[in-house]
N, C-alpha and C positions, 0 to 999 in steps of 0.2 A: 723699347729699344732692344735691337738684336745684340746679344752679348757673345755669343759663341756658336759656331758651326762645326759639328764634328762629322766627319766623312770617312768611310771605311769601304774598301773594295768597290769604288765607283769608277768605272772606265780606268783611267790611268793613276787614280788616287788609290794607293794601298791604304794608307791611314794618315789623316791630317785633322788637326784641330785649329781652326781659324778664329782668332779673337777680334772682335770689333770694339770700337769705342764711340763716344759722342761726336757729333760734327761730321766732317768729310772724311770718309774712308776711300782710298784710292787703292785699285788693284792693278798692277803693271806686271809686264814680263815679255820676254821674247815672243815673237810670232809662233804659235804652236805650243806654247809652254803649258796650256790648259787654263787660261784665265776664265773662259766661258764655262769650264766644269764647276767652278765654285758657284757661278750664278745658277747652273743646272742643278747642283746639289741643293742650294736654297729653294729653288722652285720645287723640287721634289718634296722637300720637308713641308712646303706650303699647299701640297695637294695636286701639283701637276702630274700629268700622265707619266707613268713609269713603265719601262719595258726591260725584258731580259738582256736586250742588248747593251744595257747600261752597266751590267755587273762585269767587274774586272775579270779578265780571263783566268780561269783556275779557281775562282771563289764561287761558293754556292749562292751568297747574297750580298747586295749592296746596301749599306745602311747609312743614313744621314739623320742628323739631329740638330735642330735649331733651338737654341735656348734664348728666350727673352726675358725681360725684366719679370714678367708675371706668369709666363707659361712656358712648357717645354713640348715642342712638336717633333715627333719622330717618324720615320718611314723606312721600310726596307722593301727590297724587290729581289725576288729569287729567279733562278733559272733552272733549266732541266726539270727534274722531278719535284722541284721546290719553287715553282714559278709564282706562287701565291704572294700577293702583296699585302702587307700589314701596315696599318697607321695606329698611332697612338698620341693622345694629348695628356700630358702629365702622367705618363705611364699606364693610363687607361685605354683600352682598346677603342678605336674610332674608325672612320671611314675616309678615304681621300676626299670625299665631298665635305665631311666635317672639317678636315684640315683647310680645305679651300675656303670654306665660309669663315672660319676664324682668321685664317691667313689673310684674307682680304681686308681685315681690320687692322692688321699689323704691318703689312708690307705692300707697297706697290711697286712692281717690277715693269720698267719701261725699257723694253729692248726692240729689235727690229720689228717683231710683231706687233707690239704694243703701238709703236710709232705708226705703223699702217693702220692700226685699229682707228687712229685718229682721223683717217679718211671716212670712217662710217658715221652716218648722220646721227645714230643713236648715241655713239661715244661723244660726239660733239654736244649733244643736247645735255647729256649727263655732266660733261664738263662745265658747261655754262651754268647749269643748276648748282652745282657745287661751288662754283665761284661766286654766284649771286646769293648764296645762302638760301636757296629756294628749294632744297630737297624735302623739307617738311610740307611745303605747299604742294609739291608734286605727289607726295604720299597721299595728301588730302584729296587731290584730284583722282587718284587711283581709287581710293575708297568710294568716293562719290561716283565714279564711273562704274565700279561694281554693283553699287546699290541701284543705280539706274538701270543696269542691264537686268539685274534680278527683277526689278519692278516691271520692266518691259516684257520678261519672259513670262511673269505671272499673268499679265494682260493676254499674251498670246494663248497660254493654256486655257484660260477661261473662255476666251473667244472660240477656240477649237472646240472646247466641250460644248458650247452653246450651239454650234454649228452642226454637231453630231446628230442632233434630233432626238426625239423622245425615244425611239427604239434603242439607241446606244445608251441612253441614260438609264432605260429599264434594265439593260443587261448589266450596267455598273451596279445598280442596286440588287440585282439578283446575285452578282458575285460577292457583294458585301454581305448579303443575307446568309449565303453558304458559309462564309468565313465566320460570321458571328455565331451561327448555329454550331459550328465545329469548335469555336472558341479554343484555338491552340494556345498552350501555355509554354513559356521558355523551358527547353530541356525536357518537356514531358514525354516525348517519344523515346528518349534515352532512358528515363526512369521506368517507363512501362515496359520496355525491352527487358531490362534487368529483372523487373518483377515477374515477367513472363517465363524467363529462364528458370527462376527459382520455383515457380508453380509447376512447371513441367517436371521438374526433378524434386518435388517437395518430400516424397516418401523416402527417396534415397538420402536426401540432405538430412531428414529427421533421424534416420538410422545412423548415419555417420557421426551427426552431432551427439547422439546418445553414446555411441561408442566412445568418443572422446571424452565426454563427462564420466562415463564409468572408468575409463583408464585414469583420469585424473584423480578419481575417488580412491584409488588404490593406496593412496596415502603413503607412498614410499618417500615422498619428499618430506612430509611432516615427521616421519620416523627418523629420517636422517637429521632433520633439524633438531629434534629432541636429544638425540645422541650427541650431536656436536655441541649443543648447548650445555649438556652435562660435562662434556669433556673440557669445555671452555672454563667451567667453574674450577677445574683442577689445573688447567694450563692456560694462562691468559693469552698466549700466542694464538690460540684458536678463536678469539673474540670476534675477529673481523669476519671469518668464515661462518661462525654462528650467526651474526647479524645478516650476512648475505642470505644464508639459508632461510631465516625467519622472514625476510622480505620476499623471497622465492615462494614460500608457503602462501604468503597473502596474495601473491600475483597469481599462483595457480588456482587459488580459491576463486578469485575475481573472474579469471578465464572460465572456469567451470560454470560459475552463475551466468555468465554472458551466453554461454553455448546452450545452457538449459532454457534461457528465455528465447533464444533464437529458434530452438526446436519447438517450443510451445506456440509461437506465433506464426509459424509456417503455414500458409493457407493451402490446404489439399482439396478445396471445394472446387470441383469442376466448373460451376457456374462463374466463379471468379476469373478462371482462366478464359472462359468464353467471352466474359465482359473485356477483358484485356485485349483479346485478339480483335474484338469488333473495334475497340476504340483506336487501336494502331491501324486498322485498315482505314478508318476515317482520316486519321493523321497522314497516312501514305498518300491518300488521294489528295489532301490538301497540299502536301508537299510537292507532288508531281505538277499540280496545276498552277502553283504560286510561288515558284522560285527555287524549289529544291530542298528546301530546309524550313524547319519550323520558324526560325528567325525571320527568313525572307516573307513567308506567309503572314506574319505578324505585322511586319512593315508594310506590306501590301494592304493589309486591312486598315492600317492608319491612314495610308495614302487615299484609299477608297472612300473612307470616313470623311476626310478633308473635302474631297470632290463632291461627294454626296451633299455634304452641307452646302457646299457652293451652288449646286443644282437647285436647291430649294427656292433661290431667287437669283437666278444667273444675271439678270439684266442689273440688279442693284450691285452684285458682286463685281461685274465688269466696270460699272461706273466708278466704284470705289477704287478699283485697281488702276483705272485710268487717271484718276485724281492723285494716287500715289505715284505714278509714272511721272506725271507732269511735275510733281513737287521735287522728286528726285532729279528730273532734268534741269529744273531751275537751280537746284544746289550744285549739279555738276557744272552748269555754265557760270555760275557765279565764282566757284572756286577755280575753274579754268581761267576766268578773267583776271583773277588775282595773280595767278601764276604768269599769264601773258604779260602783265604789267611789270612784275618783278623781273621776268626775262628781258623785257625791253630795256629797263634800266640797267640791268647787269650787262647786256650786250654792249651798250655804248661805253660802259666803264671798261669792260674787258678788251674791246677793240683798240681803245686808246692806249691802255696800259700794254697790251701785247706788242702793238706796233712800235711803241717806245722802246720796249725791250728788243725787238728785232733790229733796231737801228744800232743798239748797243752791241748786238751779237753780229755786227758787220754785214748785215743785210740792208746797206743803206738804199733808200729809195723803195724799200719793200712797202706794200700796202696789205693791211689785214682788216677785214671787216667780219662782223658777225650778223648774218641776216636770219630773220624769223620767217619761215615759210608756212603760212596757214594751211591746215589740213581740211579735207572736205568734211570731216566729222570729227568731234572732240574724242580723243581716245584716252587710255589710262594714263598717258604721259603729257596730257594736255591738248590745246587747240591748235598747236604749231610744232614744227621740227626745226632744228637748227642747222644752218648750213654756214661753214666757215669759208670765207672768201680770201684769196691770196694773189698777190702779184710780186714776184721776186725783183724785178727791175723796173725803173722809171720808164714810162711810155708804154709798158705792156698792159694790156687790158686785165682787169682783175676778174678772176674766174673761181669757180669752186676749188678749194684745196685739193680735193681728190684728183683734179685734172691736171694741175700745174706744178705741185711741189715735188722736188726731187727728194732722195733720201736723207741727204744732209740738211735740207731745208725742214724737212718734217721733224728731224731730231730737234733742231733749234726751236721751231714753233712749239713743240712739246714742252721743251725746257722753259721757254718764255711763259707758257701758260702755267706751269708748275710754279714758277717764280712769283708771278703775279698773284697766284691763287694759294700761296703757301700758307697764309694766315687763316684761310677758310678750310684748308685740307687737314682733316684730323688724323690721317694716317701717319704714324710716328716714324716709319722708315721707308725712304725712297731709294730705289735701285735703278741706276741708269747704265745700260749696256749699249755700246755703240752710239753714245750721244756724240761723239766727235767724228761720226762719219761725214766725209766730204768736206773737212774744214782743216784749217792750219793757221798759222801766223797769229796776227792780232785777234782774229775771230776765236781762235782756240784760247787765247788769254781772257777774252770776255766770257766764254763759256766757263772757264775756271772761276773767274770772279763770281758768276751767278751761282754756281754749284757751292761755292764757299758760302755765299750769302744763304742759300738754302740750309747749309749745314749749321748755320747759326740758330736755325729755328726747328730743324729736324735732323735725324740721323740719315746721312746720305752715303750711299755705297755706289762707287763708280768704277767701271772697267774702262781703261783708256790706253791709248798707245801714243798719247802726245804729252811731251815733257812740260809744255806750257800749262796743261791742265794739272798734271800730277805735282807741279810745284806748290799747288794750293792746299795739298792734304794736310789734314790734322793727324791722320794715321796712314801711313804709306806702307802697303802690303805688297810684297813681291811674290809672284808665282813663278816657281822654277822646276825645270824638268831635269832629273838626274837618273843615273843608272843604278838600280838597286842591286842588293847581294845576289839576287837571282839572275842578274844580267838583263832584266827588263826595265824599261823606262818607267819612272814613277814621278808623280806631281807632289811637289811640297809648297807650303805657303808659310812665310814668315813676315814679321813686321820689321822695317828699317827704322832704327831709332838713331843711329850715328849719322850725323849731318854729312860726313864724308862718303858714307854708304849711299845716302840719298842722292848726292851730287854725282856719284859715279853712275848710278842707275838713270838718272836724268840725261847724263852725258851719252849713254848707250842709246836712249830712247831718240836723242837728237841726231846722232851722226853714225850710230851703229858700232861705233868704237869709243874707247875711253881715252881721249887725248887730253892733253893739258888745257888746250884752248877750250874743248868742249866742257870740261870739268869747271873752268873758271865761269863759262857761261852759265852753267848749271847752278853754281853758287848764287850768281845774280838772280837767277829765277827764283831760287829758294828764298832769297831775301825779299824779293818783290812779293812773292806768294805769301810770306809770312806776316805781311803787314795787315792790320786790322781792315775788315771790309766795311764800308759804311753804306 
């Protein structure tokens, strides 16, 4: 659950902390007060695209932080010379993509864009699979499809190899023989290049090494250690210095021994340098021909060995690969069939449940159907795609939702789907922006009832301009625009806890003014909205 949203220097928000509670959280405010900024801030914390234009004028960076029960997501966006965007998860550096991946499991934002996404067949298919509890079956189909595609690719590769003929097979074996004779080892070129450099300068390195050994043998450190040790026996305050010098004597002796061994093993034999040069020439040739690096050449040798093994009996290899392809195809079709049956059952349940919800949302006479459209070929998401059909009024032919639904109808269809699928939806926080588009009166009351019911099972955040919906709030947050000390407008958010304050806000939403009659009606709405939802 979302506990808190902290915003600083985002558009008109100088600094604000918004606290949310369980159940239904309603955000209201006058037109232009900045209600959408709160949703924008949350979306930014969830990994949405950010831009320099979002930074408050005069500030260097905009910062948002969303605090959930189990995790803290933060994001900041800079402008000017500090335009870089940073993201963090529990204080650790992350990417916007990482925020999105995690955020998708925490919050589902349904705004105008998401309502229009409902027109997309892929979205409709995903909604049906979620509603029907078929996401695991769908994942199984995806895995089976990938396995079948891999098996089919293996058959194609072997068939192509067989069709190349004997000459290309001989060339393959010649390449493999060259790589086997070269026998490159990981990192061998770098190791030999370092040894070559040492061999080229062996005499000078030996001379410098001996100079270092001689200098270390001058024993100045040892004499100093002996003197300080004697002094420490007279003055205990020098004990630490004496101990450190003793350690230094041991370290100097160890370094001198290492340098002596290094000078002794330096290879000044010209024959060794010639051998290194010859081997590096072989490795350079291999790298040029087989991928540009030792690692690439080793991988190419492995690939050629696999192909060479297959060429020993290509007919048998192709036959085995075809059997594997057929087996994988059977598995794919079986898993796709199970998914189709699950979708068919879920489609019948969903269309009945959503149609019933739409009647309650004052779309009387509306029809809603979920059709399964078979695909020409089984894909990673199954053997069919989903198409939701809709008719808003009696007598009108039912047609694809994408062709006939208005913005307000789309919002209510999405709300109906979320309402009937609340038990299968595992996302803990739902956000609805513009869910009240194009509605009013009793339809608004019904929308409020369903949002309240959703709030009993999930945390719900709603931006609304309708008092009928706001009256159902468990937590009523008001977004206000005021003039700051610098003379600029700024947005603030606070929760209304006093019933009279809530009534005055609802009165303003209903009539634009706070009259006695409007306030009385607002109290009635609050009383009705406060009743338990069944």
